[in-house]
C-alpha positions, 0 to 999 in steps of 0.5 A: 419588549421589543417588537422585532427579535433578532433571531439567533444565527442557525449556526450557532444554535446547530453548533451548541446544541451539537455540543449538548451531546456526549463526549462519546458522541462528538469523537464519533461524528468528528470522526464521521466528518474526517470520513467524509472528507477523505471521500469527497477528496479522493472523488476529486482527485481521480476525477482527473485520473484515467477513467480506464483506470478508475474503471479498474479500480471499481471492478477491482473493488466492488465484487459481490463475491471474495475469491481465493486461491482454492477459486483458480485450478492452479492457484496464486501466484507467489513471492519467496521470502526467508529461505533457509536450509535444513538438512532433516529429513533430507537435505532442502529449502523451506521457504515463506510465501507471500501472495499476489492480489489474485484480482491482479494476477494468479497461475494459468498453470502447475508450473506457474510459468505466467508468474513473476518474480520478485526480480521483474517486480523490482526492474517495473518499480525501476523503470517506474519510479526510477532515474539515470542519476540518484539526485540530491540526497542519492538512491534508496539504497540496494534490496539485499533479499532477492536470492531466496526468490530467484532461488525458487522461481526458477530453479523449484519444478526441477525439485528441493533437494540439495541441488536448489540449496546449491543453486541458493548458496551461488544466486545473488543476494543483491538487485540495484534500486534506481529510485532517488530519495525525495529526503534525507531520509529516504521516506519514499525508499523500499525499507522506509514504508511503515509496516509495508518495508522490504518485500511488502513494499514491492509487493503493494507497489505491482498489487496497484500497478505501481501508483503515481508518487502523491502529490504535494498536498495543495493549499486548499487541502492544507487549510481545510485539514487544520480548520478539521482539526482545531475544530475536532479538539475544541469540539471534543474537549467542549461540553460534557463528558 
C-alpha cells in the first residue's frame, strides 16, 4: 500500500453523502437552496435602491402587530366594483369593495375624502408607466370597468337610491391606458397579469408605490438559475427514494 494516499475531493464527498439522503429530504434541501438564492439576489438588487424606499419597505413588512380596518376610527379605503342594480326592497346599487393596504392609506374622515378613486390610481399608473406613443406592439387595452367606482366614490354620500342608479347609468365605463405593450401578447398589461388581472393589477401597483418595471435578467442570473435547475433535477432524481 502506498505511503501516501490521495484524499478524496471534499466537494465530491459531500455530494456523495447528500445523495444518500431520502428523495424527500433532497427535495426539501433544493427548496431551501432556491429560497436562499432568491433572498441573496433580492438583497443585492435592493442595495442599489433609494435608502428611503428600503426604509419604508422594511417598516411596512417588519411590524409586530397587524393592523386591520377596525384599528382606525374611520376604517379602510376601498375601490368599488361589480355594481348591480337592485329593485328590492327599494331601488339601490349593490357593489363589492376591494380594500387598499392600511399601511399605505386609511380613511381620515367619515366621508373617506382622502381615499383615492380607481380613476386617480389609473391616472398615476399612466404617469408612471405610460408614454405619448404606443410603440411597436401598440398600447394596452383601455380599462372598461371604471363606471362602478366612479359612481360610488363620487355619489354614494348622496344616498343609495334611484339617483345613484341614474349616475351609474350615465357614467362612462372606459378610461384610456397609455402603457405600451412590451411584446405582441401585452404580457405587461393589466389584463394579462395572472390572478392580478383587472382591478387587482392597479391596486397592487398602488399598494407598492408603483414599482419600477423589472429589468431583464443578467447573464449571471441566467447562468446561476440554469445551474440550479440542472443540479436540482440530477440531485433529486439520483440516489435512493
